[in-house]
Residue frames relative to the residue before (quaternion, step in Angstrom):
aa qw qx qy qz dx dy dz
X 1.0000 0.0000 0.0000 0.0000 0.00 0.00 0.00
X 0.4903 -0.6736 0.4812 0.2726 3.52 -1.07 0.79
X 0.3474 -0.7510 0.5198 0.2125 3.56 -0.91 0.89
X 0.7019 -0.4878 0.3366 0.3950 3.54 -1.34 0.33
X 0.6131 0.5701 -0.3418 0.4269 3.57 1.05 -0.75
X 0.6601 0.4996 -0.3035 0.4718 3.59 0.97 -0.85
X 0.6466 0.5157 -0.3141 0.4662 3.56 1.00 -0.84
X 0.6445 0.5210 -0.3164 0.4616 3.56 0.99 -0.83
X 0.6557 0.5074 -0.3109 0.4647 3.59 0.93 -0.84
X 0.6537 0.4995 -0.3152 0.4731 3.58 0.96 -0.83
X 0.6456 0.5170 -0.3173 0.4640 3.58 0.97 -0.81
X 0.6466 0.5117 -0.3173 0.4684 3.59 0.97 -0.85
X 0.6485 0.5140 -0.3165 0.4637 3.57 0.96 -0.87
X 0.6492 0.5212 -0.3129 0.4571 3.58 0.97 -0.84
X 0.6480 0.5097 -0.3109 0.4729 3.58 0.97 -0.87
X 0.6492 0.5116 -0.3158 0.4659 3.60 0.97 -0.79
X 0.6301 0.5227 -0.3353 0.4662 3.60 1.03 -0.73
X 0.6698 0.4917 -0.2971 0.4705 3.57 0.90 -0.92
X 0.6423 0.5197 -0.3132 0.4683 3.56 0.97 -0.89
X 0.6422 0.5301 -0.3143 0.4559 3.58 0.97 -0.84
X 0.6386 0.5161 -0.3287 0.4665 3.57 1.01 -0.77
X 0.6926 0.4780 -0.2931 0.4538 3.59 0.84 -0.93
X 0.6012 0.5202 -0.3604 0.4879 3.61 1.10 -0.56
X 0.6322 0.5281 -0.3161 0.4706 3.59 0.98 -0.88
X 0.6572 0.5101 -0.3022 0.4654 3.60 0.94 -0.90
X 0.6615 0.5062 -0.3108 0.4578 3.60 0.91 -0.88
X 0.6547 0.4964 -0.3102 0.4783 3.59 0.94 -0.86
X 0.6142 0.5537 -0.3341 0.4522 3.58 1.01 -0.83
X 0.6829 0.4897 -0.2894 0.4583 3.57 0.83 -0.98
X 0.6869 0.4871 -0.2932 0.4526 3.59 0.78 -1.00
X 0.6923 0.4798 -0.2911 0.4537 3.59 0.76 -1.02
X 0.6960 0.4687 -0.2933 0.4582 3.59 0.87 -0.84
X 0.5877 0.5372 -0.3740 0.4756 3.60 1.10 -0.50
X 0.6488 0.5077 -0.3110 0.4739 3.57 1.00 -0.81
X 0.6679 0.5070 -0.3053 0.4512 3.60 0.88 -0.96
X 0.7052 0.4461 -0.2699 0.4805 3.58 0.76 -1.02
X 0.6496 0.5250 -0.3182 0.4485 3.60 0.93 -0.84
X 0.6800 0.4766 -0.3006 0.4692 3.57 0.89 -0.86
X 0.6218 0.5299 -0.3440 0.4629 3.58 1.07 -0.66
X 0.6551 0.4970 -0.3129 0.4754 3.58 0.95 -0.84
X 0.6681 0.4929 -0.3030 0.4678 3.58 0.91 -0.89
X 0.6862 0.4968 -0.2858 0.4480 3.59 0.87 -0.97
X 0.7996 0.3078 -0.1473 0.4941 3.59 0.86 -0.94
X 0.6445 0.5919 -0.3172 0.3656 3.56 1.14 -0.53
X 0.7170 0.4716 -0.2603 0.4424 3.59 1.08 -0.53
X 0.6620 0.5154 -0.3257 0.4359 3.61 1.16 -0.15
X 0.6140 -0.5906 0.3384 0.3996 3.57 1.24 0.29
X 0.5797 0.5653 -0.3754 0.4511 3.57 1.25 -0.20
X 0.5401 -0.6019 0.4562 0.3714 3.58 -1.10 0.55
X 0.5118 -0.6465 0.4745 0.3082 3.54 -1.08 0.76
X 0.3312 -0.7282 0.5668 0.1966 3.55 -0.92 0.94
X 0.1780 -0.8455 0.4971 0.0790 3.53 0.00 1.31
X 0.6090 0.5721 -0.3911 0.3858 3.63 0.93 -0.64
X 0.6302 0.5352 -0.3422 0.4465 3.59 0.95 -0.76
X 0.7020 0.4435 -0.2593 0.4931 3.56 0.98 -0.83
X 0.7517 0.4325 -0.2246 0.4443 3.55 0.91 -0.87
X 0.5081 0.6510 -0.4419 0.3503 3.61 1.13 -0.30
X 0.6367 0.5070 -0.3282 0.4795 3.57 0.99 -0.80
X 0.6504 0.5277 -0.3127 0.4479 3.57 0.91 -0.92
X 0.6816 0.4962 -0.2904 0.4527 3.58 0.87 -0.95
X 0.7383 0.4245 -0.2589 0.4557 3.59 0.67 -1.04
X 0.6358 0.4956 -0.3289 0.4919 3.58 1.03 -0.72
X 0.6152 0.5553 -0.3348 0.4484 3.59 1.08 -0.72
X 0.6169 0.5236 -0.3370 0.4814 3.57 1.07 -0.72
X 0.6554 0.5003 -0.3056 0.4761 3.58 0.96 -0.85
X 0.6373 0.5231 -0.3154 0.4697 3.57 1.03 -0.80
X 0.6311 0.5256 -0.3306 0.4649 3.59 1.01 -0.76
X 0.6532 0.4902 -0.3163 0.4828 3.60 0.98 -0.78
X 0.6071 0.5363 -0.3506 0.4700 3.59 1.06 -0.70
X 0.6517 0.5141 -0.3110 0.4629 3.60 0.94 -0.88
X 0.6598 0.4951 -0.3113 0.4718 3.59 0.94 -0.84
X 0.6328 0.5312 -0.3282 0.4579 3.57 1.07 -0.73
X 0.7138 0.4450 -0.2542 0.4774 3.57 0.93 -0.89
X 0.8094 0.2849 -0.1294 0.4970 3.57 0.73 -1.07
X 0.2600 -0.7682 0.5347 0.2374 3.57 1.11 -0.64
X 0.6377 -0.5180 0.3868 0.4188 3.55 -1.21 0.29
X 0.6488 0.5097 -0.3229 0.4636 3.59 1.10 -0.60
X 0.6000 0.5586 -0.3627 0.4431 3.58 1.17 -0.43
X 0.6783 0.4723 -0.2840 0.4860 3.54 1.10 -0.67
X 0.8074 0.0853 -0.0157 0.5836 3.59 0.85 -0.96
X 0.2681 0.8051 -0.4852 0.2112 3.57 0.96 0.85
X 0.8003 -0.3147 0.2290 0.4562 3.49 -1.38 -0.19
X 0.6562 0.5122 -0.3273 0.4471 3.62 0.89 -0.85
X 0.6380 0.5142 -0.3251 0.4721 3.57 0.99 -0.82
X 0.6511 0.5186 -0.3150 0.4559 3.59 0.92 -0.91
X 0.6707 0.4985 -0.3009 0.4596 3.58 0.87 -0.93
X 0.6356 0.5254 -0.3246 0.4633 3.59 1.01 -0.80
X 0.6641 0.4956 -0.3024 0.4711 3.58 0.95 -0.89
X 0.6298 0.5296 -0.3334 0.4602 3.60 0.98 -0.80
X 0.6602 0.4977 -0.3053 0.4725 3.59 0.91 -0.93
X 0.6368 0.5409 -0.3260 0.4423 3.58 0.99 -0.87
X 0.7142 0.4453 -0.2647 0.4707 3.59 0.83 -0.96
X 0.6085 0.5337 -0.3553 0.4676 3.59 1.09 -0.61
X 0.6469 0.5097 -0.3124 0.4733 3.58 1.02 -0.82
X 0.6344 0.5190 -0.3297 0.4685 3.60 0.99 -0.77
X 0.6508 0.5049 -0.3125 0.4732 3.59 0.97 -0.84
X 0.6359 0.5309 -0.3284 0.4539 3.59 0.98 -0.82
X 0.6678 0.4964 -0.2977 0.4679 3.59 0.95 -0.90
X 0.6292 0.5242 -0.3284 0.4707 3.58 1.02 -0.78
X 0.6632 0.5055 -0.3058 0.4595 3.59 0.92 -0.87
X 0.6495 0.5286 -0.3155 0.4463 3.60 1.03 -0.75
X 0.5639 0.6081 -0.3829 0.4069 3.59 1.17 -0.50
X 0.7533 0.4066 -0.1984 0.4773 3.56 1.06 -0.78
X 0.4955 0.6511 -0.4397 0.3704 3.62 1.22 0.24
């Protein structure tokens, strides 16, 4: 049987993985806002069309890496796993219950 110490270590590791993902997401958002914003400011005021591929290439490729990071941390089951399914079932059951109460 697994002891409490092992469970605690696994839980800490899981929290660190999730925290790392959210830090990565925050940095992605801030840096890409700066890149795209500076491209619009630099190219948008001189009458020339904005070169979006130069600004968006970083966003696209880094976004792909971020998506893989999310899959690594949460996995496909983390996004649409058992807990998500149970939550959705409870939500729809509650909606049905409220609808039924309207007609009582």
